[in-house]
C-alpha positions in Angstrom: -4.4 13.4 11.3 -4.9 9.6 11.1 -7.4 8.9 13.8 -10.6 9.9 12.0 -9.5 8.1 8.9 -9.0 4.7 10.4 -11.8 2.3 9.6 -13.1 0.2 12.5 -12.2 -3.2 11.0 -11.6 -5.9 13.6 -10.2 -8.6 11.3 -7.5 -6.6 9.7 -4.8 -3.9 10.2 -4.0 -0.5 8.7 -7.4 0.1 7.0 -7.7 3.8 6.3 -9.3 6.5 4.2 -7.4 8.9 1.9 -10.2 11.5 2.0 -9.6 15.0 3.3 -6.0 15.4 2.2 -5.3 18.8 0.7 -4.0 19.4 -2.8 -1.4 22.1 -3.6 -4.1 24.1 -5.5 -6.7 24.3 -2.8 -8.9 21.2 -3.4 -9.3 18.2 -1.0 -9.6 14.5 -1.7 -13.2 13.3 -1.4 -14.1 10.9 1.3 -15.5 7.4 0.5 -13.5 7.2 -2.7 -10.0 5.8 -1.8 -9.3 3.3 0.9 -5.9 1.7 1.5 -5.6 -1.5 3.6 -3.6 -4.6 4.5 -4.9 -8.1 3.8 -8.6 -8.8 3.5 -8.2 -12.5 4.4 -9.1 -12.1 8.1 -12.3 -10.0 7.7 -15.3 -10.9 9.8 -18.8 -10.8 8.3 -19.3 -7.6 10.2 -16.1 -6.1 8.6 -17.3 -7.2 5.2 -20.6 -5.5 5.8 -18.9 -2.3 7.1 -16.8 -2.1 3.9 -19.8 -2.8 1.7 -21.9 -0.1 3.5 -18.9 2.2 3.2 -19.2 2.1 -0.5 -16.4 -0.2 -1.6 -17.0 -1.2 -5.2 -13.6 -2.4 -6.2 -11.1 -4.6 -4.3 -7.6 -4.2 -5.9 -5.2 -6.9 -4.7 -1.5 -6.1 -5.3 -0.3 -9.4 -3.8 1.3 -12.3 -5.6 -0.4 -15.5 -6.7 1.1 -17.4 -3.8 -0.1 -14.9 -1.3 -3.6 -15.0 -2.7 -3.6 -18.8 -2.5 -2.4 -18.8 1.1 -4.9 -16.1 2.2 -7.7 -15.4 -0.2 -9.5 -12.0 0.1 -12.9 -11.9 1.7 -14.4 -9.6 -0.9 -17.1 -7.3 0.4 -20.5 -7.8 -1.2 -21.0 -5.6 -4.2 -17.2 -5.1 -4.8 -15.5 -6.3 -7.9 -12.2 -8.2 -7.3 -9.2 -7.0 -9.3 -6.1 -9.1 -9.1 -3.1 -6.9 -10.0 0.2 -8.6 -8.8 3.0 -6.1 -8.4 5.7 -8.8 -8.1 5.6 -11.7 -10.6 7.2 -14.3 -8.4 6.0 -14.1 -4.8 6.1 -11.5 -2.1 9.4 -9.7 -2.3 8.5 -7.7 0.8 8.5 -10.9 2.9 5.3 -9.8 4.6 3.9 -13.3 4.1 7.2 -15.3 4.5 7.4 -18.3 6.8 9.3 -17.8 10.0 11.9 -20.5 9.1 12.7 -18.7 5.9 13.1 -15.4 7.7 15.3 -16.9 10.4 17.6 -18.4 7.7 17.9 -15.1 5.9 17.9 -12.5 8.6 19.6 -13.9 11.8 23.1 -12.7 11.2 23.6 -9.3 9.5 21.5 -6.6 11.4 21.4 -4.4 8.2 20.1 -7.2 6.0 16.4 -6.3 6.4 16.9 -2.6 5.8 19.0 -3.3 2.7 16.5 -5.8 1.5 13.7 -3.2 1.8 15.7 -0.6 -0.1 16.0 -3.1 -3.0 12.2 -3.8 -2.8 11.4 -0.1 -3.2 13.7 0.1 -6.3 11.7 -2.8 -7.7 8.4 -1.2 -6.9 9.0 1.6 -9.4 11.3 -0.2 -12.0 9.9 -3.7 -12.5 7.7 -4.1 -15.5 5.3 -6.2 -13.5 4.9 -3.4 -10.9 4.5 -0.8 -13.6 1.9 -2.9 -15.3 0.0 -3.4 -12.1 -0.1 0.3 -11.3 -1.1 1.1 -14.9 -4.1 -1.2 -14.5 -4.8 0.3 -11.0 -5.3 3.7 -12.7 -7.8 2.1 -15.1 -9.8 0.9 -12.1 -9.6 4.3 -10.6 -10.8 6.0 -13.8 -13.8 3.7 -14.0 -15.0 4.5 -10.5 -17.4 7.3 -11.3 -20.2 6.6 -8.7 -20.8 9.1 -6.0 -19.3 7.9 -2.7 -18.1 4.7 -4.4 -14.7 3.7 -3.1 -11.8 1.8 -4.6 -10.0 -0.3 -1.9 -6.4 -1.3 -2.7 -4.2 -3.5 -0.6 -1.3 -6.0 -0.3 -0.4 -8.2 2.7 0.8 -5.6 5.2 -0.7 -2.6 3.4 2.5 -0.6 3.6 4.9 -1.1 0.6 3.0 -2.1 -2.6 0.0 -0.3 -1.2 2.1 2.7 0.0 3.5 3.2 -3.5 0.0 2.9 -4.9 -1.2 5.6 -2.5 1.8 7.8 -3.4 1.0 7.5 -7.2 -2.7 8.3 -7.0 -2.2 11.1 -4.5 0.5 12.5 -6.6 -1.7 12.4 -9.7 -4.4 14.3 -7.8 -1.8 17.0 -6.8 -1.8 16.3 -3.0 0.9 18.1 -1.2 4.1 15.9 -1.3 4.6 16.4 2.5 1.1 15.2 3.2 1.7 12.1 0.9 4.9 11.4 2.9 3.0 11.7 6.2 0.3 9.3 5.0 3.0 6.8 4.0 4.7 7.0 7.4 1.3 6.8 9.3 1.5 3.0 8.7 4.1 2.7 11.5 1.6 4.0 14.1 -1.1 1.6 12.8 1.2 -1.4 12.8 2.9 -0.7 16.1 0.9 -3.1 18.2 1.6 -5.9 15.8 5.4 -5.0 15.6 5.6 -4.8 19.4 4.0 -8.3 19.7 6.4 -9.7 17.1 9.4 -8.3 19.0 8.2 -9.8 22.3 7.6 -13.2 20.6 11.1 -13.1 19.0 12.7 -12.2 22.4 10.7 -15.1 24.1 12.1 -17.5 21.5 15.6 -16.2 22.2 16.1 -14.7 18.7 19.2 -12.7 18.0 19.2 -8.9 18.3 20.1 -8.8 14.5 17.0 -10.9 13.7 14.7 -8.6 15.8 16.2 -5.5 14.1 15.7 -7.0 10.7 12.1 -8.0 11.5 11.4 -4.4 12.5 13.0 -3.2 9.2 10.8 -5.6 7.2 7.6 -5.0 9.2 7.7 -1.2 9.2 8.0 1.7 6.8 11.0 4.1 6.7 11.6 7.5 5.1 14.6 6.0 3.5 12.5 3.4 1.7 10.2 6.1 0.3 13.1 8.3 -0.7 14.7 5.4 -2.6 11.7 5.0 -4.8 11.3 8.8 -5.1 15.0 9.2 -6.1 14.7 6.7 -8.9 11.5 8.4 -10.1 13.2 11.8 -10.1 16.5 10.7 -11.6 15.6 8.0 -14.1 12.1 9.1 -15.1 12.2 12.9 -14.7 9.8 13.2 -11.7 6.5 11.8 -10.6 4.4 13.6 -13.2 6.6 12.3 -16.0 6.5 8.8 -14.5 2.7 8.9 -14.4 2.5 10.0 -18.1 5.5 8.2 -19.6 5.6 5.0 -17.6 2.0 4.5 -16.5 0.5 6.0 -19.6 -1.8 8.6 -18.0 -2.9 11.3 -20.5 -3.6 14.9 -19.4 -7.2 14.2 -20.0 -7.2 11.2 -17.7 -5.4 13.2 -15.0 -8.2 15.9 -15.3 -10.8 13.1 -15.1 -9.2 11.7 -11.9 -9.3 15.1 -10.4 -13.0 15.4 -11.3 -13.8 12.1 -9.7 -11.7 12.3 -6.6 -11.4 15.9 -5.6 -13.8 18.3 -3.9 
């Protein structure tokens, strides 16, 4: 399911297409329209050309100001850069945190990373900055009316802020909820080499088992994280369609327009 949608980018991780996913009413998401990725800071010139040739016309960056300063995007030629920070005060996911900070926070309690990520996912759907960022994201999506012109959206690891972004647009398009969940979880497969290397490095440095467990929790996705966000959307906002309309301000007309633009 994921192999044919992974983009052959050498200077980045977790670059993938959302085309081909089925909707509950018999349509499919068009290819070359929606691309979710991790950081664009390490792109090679060949990678940038690949994304440009692929049709990327918008680069939506969900990272914080600090993350952008540390590792600016290498924006593909012809793409418009859109800075839409989900968190107002740095990277709550800790995807860009310094090792010393992580060691200080996560060396003792083996559940700390997991609990931290549950809190992150609560914030991803309730913080006003997150809601504002996703509201603007939909404006970018609605403006993307070219044939085979793609909106690329990303954060640092391409899994949490990006994962919720993917969940929201795929939900608006009527993609099967189980398919959306599978797409969210596919991140673990794509980040596995990086996580395995991180574990080996931590073991070589003599880090505690608690620290390694926490780094895995911070560096991966988990059905529990996804379900935490979903539960809040369902209980506090009345479900994802109500969330899209009432919180993100999408009108019925705009949802119809999104379906025209992104579904085959």
